[in-house]
N, C-alpha and C positions, 0 to 999 in steps of 0.2 A: 555523640559527645559534644557538649557545648564548650567553646573555648573558655578557659578560666585562668585567673591569675595564680601563679605559684611563686612564692618567695624563694623556695629552694631552687627553682629553675634559674634564678638570677646568677647562681654560681657558675652555670654553663655560659649564660649570655655574657657575663663579664670576661670570660675567656675567649670570646669571639665566635661562639657557636650560634647557629640559626636554628630555631625550634619551629617545626611545622606539625600541624595536626591534620592528618589525612582523612577527609570525609569520604569514605568508601561506601559503595552500595551495601545495603544491609542496615544502614542507619536510616533516619527519616529527614535528613537535612534538606533534601530536595523533594519531599513529598512521598506519598504512599507507593507510587510506582517505583521510585528509587529504592525503597525498602524491599518491595517484592522481587526486584531483579537481583537481590543479593542473598536469597535464601533457597532452600530445597534444591532443585536441579539447576539453579542459577548461582550456586554458592561460589563458584570459581571466579565470578565477576569481582568479588571482594578482593581476591588475591591480585588479579590483573590490574584492578584500580590502584592498589597500593604501589605496585611496580610502576604504573604509569605516573603516579605522583612523584615517585623517586626520580624517574627520568626527566620529568618536567622541572623539578627543582635544580637538577644538575644542568640541564640545558639553559635555563634562565639564569644560571650562575648564582643562585642562592646557596648552593651546596657544592663543595669540591667533590669531584667524582670518586676520589679514593678515601674520602673521610665521612661517608654517610653511615649513620648508626640508626637502627630501627628498634623500637621498643613496643611491646604489647603484652597484655595479660589475659588469662582465662581464654575466652574465645579469640581475643587478640593474640594470645599465645599460639593458637592454631594458625592464625595469620602469619605469625613469625616463622613457624615451622614450614608453612607452605611456601613462602617467598624464599626461605633458605634453600629449599629443594629446587625451586624453579629458577631463581636468579641469584645464586650465592655471590657472584662476582660484583653485584651492585652494592654490597654492604661491607663496610670495614668491620662492623661488629653488630651483633644482635643480642638484645636482652629479652628473654621470654619468661614471664612470671606466671606461676601456676598454670602452665599451658595445657590446653585441651588438645592433645596430639595423637591419641590412640582412638580415633573417632569411631571406627566400626565396632571394636570390642566394647567400648563404653556404651554406645547406643543400643547394643544387643542385650545389655544387662539391665533389665527393668527393675532390679532391686535398688539401684542407685536413685536417690531422691529426685533428681532433675530429669532423668531419662525420658519418661513418658510425656512429661510436660513439653519437652523439646522436640517432639516429633513434628510439630507444626513448623519448626524452624529448619530442622535438618532432614526430616523424613524418617520413615521407619525402615531400618535396614532389613527387616524380615520380608520386605517387598523388594524383589530383585533390582528394579531400576534404581532405587535409592541405595541399596547395598553396593552395587557396581559403581555408582557415582561417588559415594563416600570413599570407597576404596581407592578411587583414582586420585584423590587429593589428600587423604589422611597422612599427615606428616610422618608418623612412625612407619607406615607401610610403603612410603615412597623415598625413604633414605636411600641414597645411591652412592656408588664409589666415585666420589668427586671431591674437590676442595670446597670447604665451607668457611665462612667468616669466623672470626673470634666470637664465642658465644658464652653468655652467662644465663644459666637456667636456674630458676628458684622455685621452691614448692614448700608447702606446709604439711607437717606430719598429720595434723588433725583436719585437713581439708576434706569436707564431705561432698564438695561439688566436683573437683578434679582430684581424685585420689593421688597420693604422692607417687605411687608406682607407675603412673602414666609417664610423667617426665623422666622417672628413673630408667625405665626400659628404653625410652627414646634416646636418652643420653648414652646409655650403654651401646645401643645400635650405632649411633653416630660415631662413637669412639672406635668401634670395630671397623667401620667402613670408610670414614673420611680419609682423604689422601694428603691433607695439609698438616702443618705443624702449628697451626693457630690454637690458642688456648680454648678449651671447652670446660668451663667451670660449672659445677653443680652444687647448689646450696639447698639443704633441707632445714627449714626452720622447725625445730623440735617442739616449739611452744605456740605455733600459729596455725590458723585455718586458712580459708580461701582469701581473706582480705589482708593477710599478714598480721603482724603483732599489733595489738591495740595500744593506743596512747600516742600522743603527738610526737614525743621525743623518740619513741621506738620507730615510728614511721620515718622520721627524719634520718635516723641511723641507717635504715634500709635504703633510703634514697641516696645517702652518701656512699654506700657500698656500690650501688649501681653506677653512680657518677665516677667513682674511683676506677671502676672497670673500664669505662669509656676513656678516661684520661690516660690510663696505663697503656692502652692500645696506640695512643698518639705520642707516647713518651713524655707526657706532661705529669707534673706532680699534683696530687690531690690538693 
């Protein structure tokens, strides 16, 4: 992802937030080798990179230790699910949009449009080394009995890339197993697909809901 200007983000900046974009391995910001070291049997580097960015921001005092929020969608939603399992204590809240969280089940279903195209990125779980590795980080399969941060999970009923039942079953498992009393909200957009509702103002309304969730965790008014 290239850094970009967001007028909507000014709403957070005006309230004293610091916004950081984590360039984790799996992108190509630092060349092809950087990309290769975040895919297939190196996928977990993307999760530990994100955690390391979080630690750095806190250590350098850009962020308050108890007020860090993380946000990601689609494959970035997988990232959110993974770091929630690995380091839940690092985050005050997590927003996961259309999250790809049931990795093994989805990658075994070749009737889904993106599955076979994505073998080059994730591996083919019909081959045991890839199956075992995917299973070791798949957010749904690694939910454990522990405290999780406040979470807002959203999906679209008409999403053809990450079907709505993936985050639905993940949220159900989280609710059954988490030991905390933090809110775990699940929003299904009945009129949207993978990219959310179309139209500039609809997108702004969705962003406003996400920001309201963050502010509510800090006791601030939207």
